[in-house]
C-alpha positions as CSV (number, residue, x, y, z in Angstrom):
1,M,81.5,122.1,2.7
2,T,81.4,118.3,2.7
3,R,80.3,116.3,5.7
4,K,83.9,115.4,6.4
5,Q,85.0,119.0,6.5
6,K,82.1,119.9,8.7
7,R,82.9,117.1,11.1
8,L,86.6,118.1,11.2
9,S,85.7,121.8,11.8
10,V,83.4,120.8,14.7
11,I,86.1,118.5,16.2
12,G,88.7,121.3,15.8
13,G,86.5,123.9,17.4
14,A,85.8,121.5,20.3
15,M,89.5,120.9,20.8
16,V,90.2,124.7,20.8
17,F,87.4,125.2,23.3
18,L,88.8,122.4,25.6
19,A,92.3,123.7,25.4
20,L,91.2,127.2,26.3
21,A,89.1,125.9,29.2
22,S,92.0,123.8,30.5
23,G,94.4,126.7,30.2
24,L,92.1,129.0,32.1
25,T,91.5,126.4,34.8
26,L,95.2,125.8,35.3
27,Y,95.9,129.5,35.5
28,A,93.2,130.0,38.1
29,L,94.4,127.1,40.2
30,G,98.0,128.4,40.0
31,Q,96.8,131.7,41.5
32,K,95.3,129.9,44.5
33,T,98.3,127.8,45.3
34,S,99.6,128.2,48.8
35,Y,102.7,126.4,50.0
36,F,103.1,124.7,53.4
37,F,105.9,125.8,55.7
38,M,107.0,124.9,59.3
39,P,108.4,127.9,61.3
40,G,112.0,126.5,60.9
41,E,111.7,126.3,57.1
42,L,110.8,130.0,56.8
43,Q,114.4,131.2,57.2
44,A,115.5,129.4,54.0
45,A,112.3,130.2,52.1
46,V,112.2,133.0,49.5
47,L,108.7,134.5,49.7
48,E,107.3,137.2,47.4
49,P,105.5,140.1,49.1
50,G,101.9,139.2,49.6
51,Q,102.5,135.5,48.8
52,R,99.9,133.2,50.4
53,I,101.3,130.3,52.4
54,R,100.2,127.8,55.0
55,L,102.0,127.9,58.3
56,G,101.8,124.8,60.5
57,G,103.1,123.7,63.8
58,L,102.0,123.7,67.4
59,V,100.4,126.7,69.2
60,E,103.2,127.8,71.6
61,K,102.3,127.6,75.2
62,G,101.7,131.0,76.9
63,T,101.4,133.0,73.6
64,V,97.7,133.2,73.1
65,V,96.6,136.8,73.7
66,R,93.0,137.8,73.0
67,G,92.4,141.3,71.8
68,E,89.3,143.4,71.1
69,G,86.4,141.5,69.6
70,T,87.5,138.5,67.7
71,A,91.2,139.5,67.4
72,V,93.7,137.0,68.8
73,A,97.5,136.8,68.6
74,F,99.5,133.6,69.2
75,A,102.8,132.0,68.1
76,V,103.2,128.8,66.0
77,T,106.2,126.8,66.8
78,D,108.0,123.6,65.7
79,Q,109.7,123.5,69.2
80,V,112.8,125.2,67.8
81,H,111.6,128.3,65.9
82,S,108.4,130.2,66.3
83,V,106.4,132.7,64.2
84,K,104.0,135.3,65.6
85,V,100.5,135.1,64.1
86,A,97.7,137.6,64.2
87,Y,94.1,136.4,63.4
88,S,90.8,138.2,63.5
89,G,87.9,135.8,63.5
90,I,86.3,133.0,65.3
91,L,88.8,130.3,66.3
92,P,87.9,126.6,66.0
93,D,86.5,125.1,69.2
94,L,89.5,122.7,69.5
95,F,92.1,125.5,69.3
96,R,94.3,125.5,72.3
97,E,97.9,125.8,73.4
98,E,100.4,123.0,72.5
99,Q,98.0,121.5,69.9
100,G,98.5,121.2,66.1
101,V,97.4,124.1,64.0
102,V,97.5,125.1,60.3
103,T,97.0,128.7,59.4
104,E,96.8,130.3,56.0
105,G,97.6,133.9,55.1
106,T,100.4,136.3,54.4
107,F,103.3,138.0,56.2
108,R,103.2,141.7,57.1
109,E,106.3,143.9,56.7
110,D,107.0,143.6,60.4
111,G,107.3,139.8,60.1
112,V,104.0,139.0,61.7
113,F,102.0,136.3,59.9
114,V,98.4,137.5,59.3
115,A,96.1,134.5,59.1
116,D,92.8,134.6,57.4
117,S,92.0,131.0,58.3
118,V,92.9,128.8,61.2
119,L,92.5,125.0,61.3
120,A,92.9,123.2,64.6
121,K,93.5,119.5,65.4
122,H,90.6,117.1,65.0
123,D,90.8,115.0,68.2
124,E,93.3,113.6,70.7
125,N,94.9,111.2,68.1
126,Y,95.0,113.5,65.1
127,M,97.5,116.2,64.0
128,P,97.3,117.8,60.6
129,K,99.4,115.7,58.2
130,E,101.6,118.5,57.1
131,V,102.4,119.4,60.7
132,A,103.0,115.8,61.8
133,D,105.3,115.2,58.8
134,G,107.2,118.4,59.4
135,L,107.7,117.6,63.1
136,K,108.7,114.0,62.3
137,A,111.3,115.2,59.8
138,T,113.0,117.4,62.4
139,G,112.8,114.6,65.0
140,L,110.6,116.7,67.3
141,W,107.6,114.4,67.3
142,Q,107.1,110.7,67.2
143,D,103.9,108.9,66.3
144,D,102.6,106.5,68.9
145,D,102.1,103.8,66.3
């Protein structure tokens, strides 16, 4: 093999390696994709069984029910539609009724959303971007700015 052939084979091998690594990375990222929905958007959405999504909105007033241990049930609303959520774990300190929340998880067969993570609003002036955008699009929330 000449120097030119060796160089071309090394470059070719490196390109095959990078293509394989890129393909595996994109495949892995595709498996972790979770789409964001507001409660009102779920009626039109076509979800596969076990598909992970993010559900955002406001914690509906009067729906927070604490169960045994760290189990809690509540409803997420966009002021028109609401979705029941079941969560087992420690809630964020800022979690409370009528505040912005984003949950991530899957739906059970009975229509209850089982969350494995709950993110609450940051402070008095912050609402998760996805929640704020969704509420603004439906005209149910206006920014103070």
